[in-house]
C-alpha positions as CSV (number, residue, x, y, z in Angstrom):
1,M,-63.0,-146.5,-80.0
2,S,-66.6,-145.8,-80.3
3,L,-68.5,-149.1,-80.0
4,I,-71.1,-147.9,-82.5
5,G,-68.4,-146.5,-84.8
6,K,-66.1,-148.9,-85.3
7,Q,-68.9,-151.7,-86.4
8,P,-68.7,-152.1,-90.1
9,V,-72.4,-151.0,-92.2
10,S,-73.2,-153.7,-95.1
11,I,-74.2,-152.4,-98.3
12,P,-77.1,-154.1,-100.4
13,D,-76.5,-155.1,-103.6
14,N,-79.2,-152.4,-104.7
15,V,-78.0,-149.5,-102.8
16,E,-74.8,-147.1,-104.7
17,I,-73.2,-144.8,-102.2
18,T,-70.7,-142.0,-104.0
19,I,-68.2,-140.6,-101.9
20,E,-67.3,-136.9,-103.2
21,G,-64.6,-135.1,-101.0
22,S,-66.7,-134.2,-97.6
23,K,-70.0,-135.1,-98.9
24,L,-71.4,-138.8,-99.0
25,L,-74.6,-140.0,-101.6
26,V,-77.0,-142.8,-100.9
27,K,-78.8,-144.2,-103.8
28,G,-81.3,-146.5,-103.8
29,P,-84.6,-148.0,-105.2
30,Q,-86.9,-145.7,-103.6
31,S,-84.5,-141.8,-103.3
32,T,-81.3,-140.6,-103.3
33,L,-79.9,-139.4,-99.7
34,S,-76.7,-137.1,-99.0
35,L,-74.9,-136.6,-96.1
36,K,-72.2,-133.9,-95.2
37,I,-68.9,-135.6,-93.6
38,P,-67.6,-134.3,-90.8
39,A,-63.6,-133.3,-91.7
40,C,-62.2,-135.5,-88.2
41,I,-64.2,-138.7,-89.7
42,K,-62.7,-140.9,-93.3
43,I,-64.8,-143.4,-94.5
44,E,-63.3,-146.3,-96.1
45,K,-65.6,-148.9,-98.8
46,T,-64.1,-152.3,-98.3
47,G,-66.6,-154.4,-100.6
48,T,-69.4,-155.1,-99.7
49,D,-69.1,-152.9,-95.8
50,L,-68.4,-149.6,-95.5
51,L,-66.0,-149.0,-92.1
52,V,-65.8,-145.3,-90.5
53,K,-63.1,-143.9,-89.0
54,R,-61.9,-141.0,-87.2
55,S,-59.1,-139.1,-88.1
56,D,-57.9,-138.7,-84.6
57,N,-58.8,-138.7,-80.8
58,S,-59.8,-135.4,-80.5
59,R,-63.5,-134.8,-78.8
60,E,-65.0,-133.3,-81.7
61,A,-63.9,-136.8,-83.8
62,K,-64.8,-139.1,-80.9
63,S,-68.8,-137.4,-81.2
64,A,-69.1,-137.4,-84.5
65,H,-67.8,-140.9,-84.8
66,G,-70.1,-143.1,-83.2
67,T,-73.3,-140.7,-85.2
68,T,-71.7,-140.3,-88.9
69,R,-72.0,-144.4,-88.6
70,T,-75.6,-144.3,-87.4
71,N,-76.4,-141.9,-89.8
72,L,-75.2,-143.6,-92.7
73,A,-77.1,-147.1,-91.6
74,N,-80.8,-145.2,-91.2
75,M,-79.8,-144.0,-94.6
76,I,-79.0,-147.1,-96.5
77,R,-82.3,-148.3,-94.7
78,G,-84.1,-145.4,-96.1
79,V,-83.5,-145.5,-99.5
80,T,-84.1,-149.7,-99.3
81,E,-87.3,-150.1,-96.7
82,G,-88.3,-146.5,-95.6
83,F,-89.3,-144.8,-92.3
84,S,-92.8,-144.1,-90.8
85,K,-94.0,-142.8,-87.9
86,E,-97.7,-142.8,-86.7
87,L,-99.6,-140.5,-84.7
88,E,-102.8,-140.6,-83.1
89,I,-105.5,-137.6,-82.7
90,R,-107.9,-138.0,-79.3
91,G,-110.6,-135.2,-78.9
92,V,-114.0,-134.7,-80.0
93,G,-113.9,-133.1,-83.2
94,F,-110.8,-133.4,-84.0
95,R,-110.0,-135.0,-87.4
96,A,-107.1,-134.8,-90.1
97,A,-107.6,-134.7,-93.6
98,I,-105.0,-134.6,-96.4
99,K,-105.6,-131.8,-98.9
100,G,-103.2,-131.9,-101.4
101,N,-99.7,-131.7,-100.1
102,S,-100.8,-130.6,-96.9
103,L,-102.5,-131.8,-93.9
104,E,-105.8,-130.0,-92.8
105,L,-106.5,-130.5,-89.1
106,N,-109.4,-130.2,-87.2
107,L,-107.9,-129.1,-83.6
108,G,-110.5,-127.6,-81.1
109,F,-109.4,-124.6,-82.5
110,S,-112.1,-121.3,-84.4
111,H,-110.5,-122.6,-87.6
112,P,-108.7,-125.3,-89.2
113,V,-104.5,-125.6,-88.9
114,A,-103.2,-126.3,-92.5
115,F,-99.7,-128.4,-92.2
116,P,-97.7,-128.1,-95.3
117,L,-95.8,-131.4,-95.9
118,P,-91.8,-131.1,-96.5
119,E,-90.4,-132.9,-99.6
120,G,-89.6,-136.7,-99.3
121,V,-92.6,-136.8,-96.1
122,S,-95.9,-138.8,-97.6
123,A,-99.0,-139.5,-95.0
124,K,-101.7,-141.5,-95.0
125,V,-105.1,-140.1,-92.6
126,D,-106.7,-143.7,-91.5
127,Q,-109.9,-143.2,-89.8
128,N,-109.7,-139.5,-89.8
129,V,-107.6,-139.9,-86.4
130,K,-104.9,-141.9,-87.2
131,I,-101.9,-140.1,-89.4
132,I,-98.9,-142.6,-91.1
133,L,-96.0,-140.2,-91.8
134,S,-93.2,-141.7,-93.9
135,G,-90.5,-141.7,-95.6
136,A,-86.5,-142.0,-96.7
137,D,-85.0,-139.4,-94.4
138,R,-85.3,-140.7,-90.9
139,S,-84.7,-137.7,-89.1
140,L,-87.3,-135.7,-91.2
141,I,-89.4,-138.0,-90.4
142,G,-89.1,-137.2,-86.8
143,L,-89.3,-133.8,-87.2
144,T,-92.4,-133.6,-89.1
145,A,-93.8,-136.0,-86.4
146,S,-92.9,-133.6,-83.5
147,R,-93.7,-130.3,-85.2
148,L,-97.5,-131.6,-85.6
149,R,-97.5,-132.8,-82.1
150,S,-96.5,-129.3,-81.3
151,L,-99.6,-128.0,-83.2
152,R,-102.1,-129.7,-80.0
153,P,-99.7,-131.7,-77.3
154,P,-101.7,-133.9,-75.3
155,D,-103.4,-132.5,-72.5
156,P,-102.8,-134.0,-69.1
157,Y,-106.2,-133.5,-68.0
158,K,-107.9,-134.9,-70.7
159,G,-106.0,-136.5,-73.4
160,K,-107.2,-134.5,-75.9
161,G,-104.5,-133.1,-79.0
162,V,-101.9,-135.0,-81.1
163,R,-100.0,-137.6,-79.5
164,Y,-97.8,-140.6,-81.0
165,A,-98.7,-143.8,-81.4
166,D,-97.3,-145.7,-78.9
167,E,-97.1,-142.7,-76.3
168,H,-98.8,-143.2,-72.6
169,V,-99.9,-140.1,-71.2
170,K,-100.5,-140.3,-67.8
171,Q,-103.8,-138.2,-67.0
172,K,-103.9,-135.9,-63.6
173,V,-107.0,-135.6,-61.1
174,G,-108.5,-132.5,-61.8
175,K,-109.9,-130.3,-59.3
176,T,-112.1,-131.3,-56.7
177,S,-114.5,-128.9,-54.1
178,V,-113.7,-129.3,-50.4
179,G,-117.6,-129.7,-48.7
C-alpha cells in the first residue's frame, strides 16, 4: 500500500467535490479544477474526507495511487489558498513588465520577449526584476515558471538570467591568462 496514497484527504467546508465517472471536479472560493482519474483508481467520499483506493496491485495502479492522492490534495489547496512561485531576473538592463495578459521581458536580446500567460495564471512584477506567478493549479504554475526560466537560464559565469527566487547558482571561475 502506498504510504501517501492511503492517507485521507480532508475536505474544507467551502469546497464542493463532484465525481462523475472518471472525472473529478473540485470547486472552491478561488476557482474550479478538474482531474481525470485513472481507471485503476477509485475515490470514495466518507463524511469530510476523501479516500483514494486502487482496484488491484498492478504496477500501473501502484504508481497512480499516490500521485492521484497528491494531485487531489493540491487541487483542494489550490481552490482554497492558491499557489505562487517567485522568479528573479538578474543582469544589467534585464527587466519585466506586464502588458495586458502577457509579460514583456528585456533579457539582453535585441528585442523584448513577449510571454503570454496561460489562462488561470496571474503575474505580478515587483521592482521590475521580481516576477510572482499565482493561481490555483500547482502544475500549471510550475510549468509556466519553468518556461519563463528557459527563456534565459542563469549563466554559470556571471549569474545573469531568470532564476527561481530560492535557487542558488554556483558560479564558475573564468579563464585566466598564464603569464
